[in-house]
C-alpha positions as CSV (number, residue, x, y, z in Angstrom):
1,M,-4.4,5.9,-23.6
2,N,-6.2,9.2,-24.1
3,G,-3.4,11.5,-22.8
4,E,-4.3,10.8,-19.3
5,K,-1.8,9.8,-16.6
6,S,-2.2,7.1,-14.6
7,K,-2.3,7.6,-10.8
8,V,0.2,5.8,-8.6
9,L,-0.1,5.2,-4.8
10,R,3.0,5.7,-2.7
11,I,2.7,3.2,0.4
12,T,4.9,3.4,3.4
13,L,5.0,0.9,6.3
14,V,4.6,3.0,9.3
15,R,3.6,0.6,11.9
16,S,4.5,-2.9,12.6
17,P,2.3,-5.7,11.7
18,I,3.4,-7.9,14.7
19,G,0.4,-8.6,16.7
20,Y,-2.1,-8.3,14.2
21,A,-4.0,-11.0,12.4
22,R,-2.3,-13.2,10.1
23,D,-4.3,-12.0,7.0
24,Q,-3.1,-8.4,7.7
25,K,0.5,-9.3,7.7
26,A,0.1,-11.3,4.3
27,T,-1.4,-8.3,3.0
28,V,1.4,-6.2,3.8
29,R,3.8,-8.3,2.4
30,A,1.6,-8.8,-0.7
31,L,1.9,-5.0,-1.1
32,G,5.8,-5.5,-1.1
33,L,6.4,-3.9,2.3
34,R,9.2,-5.8,4.3
35,R,10.5,-3.4,6.7
36,L,9.0,-0.3,8.8
37,H,9.5,2.9,6.9
38,Q,9.8,1.1,3.6
39,T,7.8,2.7,0.5
40,V,6.7,1.1,-2.4
41,E,4.6,2.5,-5.3
42,K,1.7,0.8,-6.9
43,A,-0.7,1.7,-9.7
44,D,-4.1,2.9,-8.4
45,T,-6.4,0.0,-9.0
46,P,-9.5,-1.0,-7.0
47,V,-7.3,-4.2,-6.0
48,I,-4.5,-2.2,-4.4
49,R,-7.2,0.3,-2.9
50,G,-8.8,-2.6,-1.0
51,M,-5.7,-3.8,0.3
52,V,-4.6,-0.5,1.6
53,A,-7.8,-0.2,3.3
54,K,-7.4,-3.4,4.7
55,V,-4.2,-2.2,6.7
56,Q,-4.9,1.5,6.7
57,H,-3.7,1.5,10.4
58,L,-0.4,0.2,9.3
59,V,0.5,2.2,6.4
60,K,0.5,6.0,5.1
61,V,-0.6,6.5,1.5
62,E,0.0,9.4,-0.8
63,E,-1.2,9.9,-4.3
64,V,1.4,10.7,-6.9
65,K,0.9,11.6,-10.6
66,G,2.7,9.0,-12.6
């Protein structure tokens, strides 16, 4: 690229998806989150941002320079 570092999102599951809609549970799983307080790092793309927006009440997100 042009010397620019890509951003990474650190996503942590802070609330259980139990009791929420099936599509929200599926979104949490698609993000790679299986357990409470588990953290994954994903590239900052519009697709990932959309997934995070859908389950923003269940996760905590931090931006990390990658």
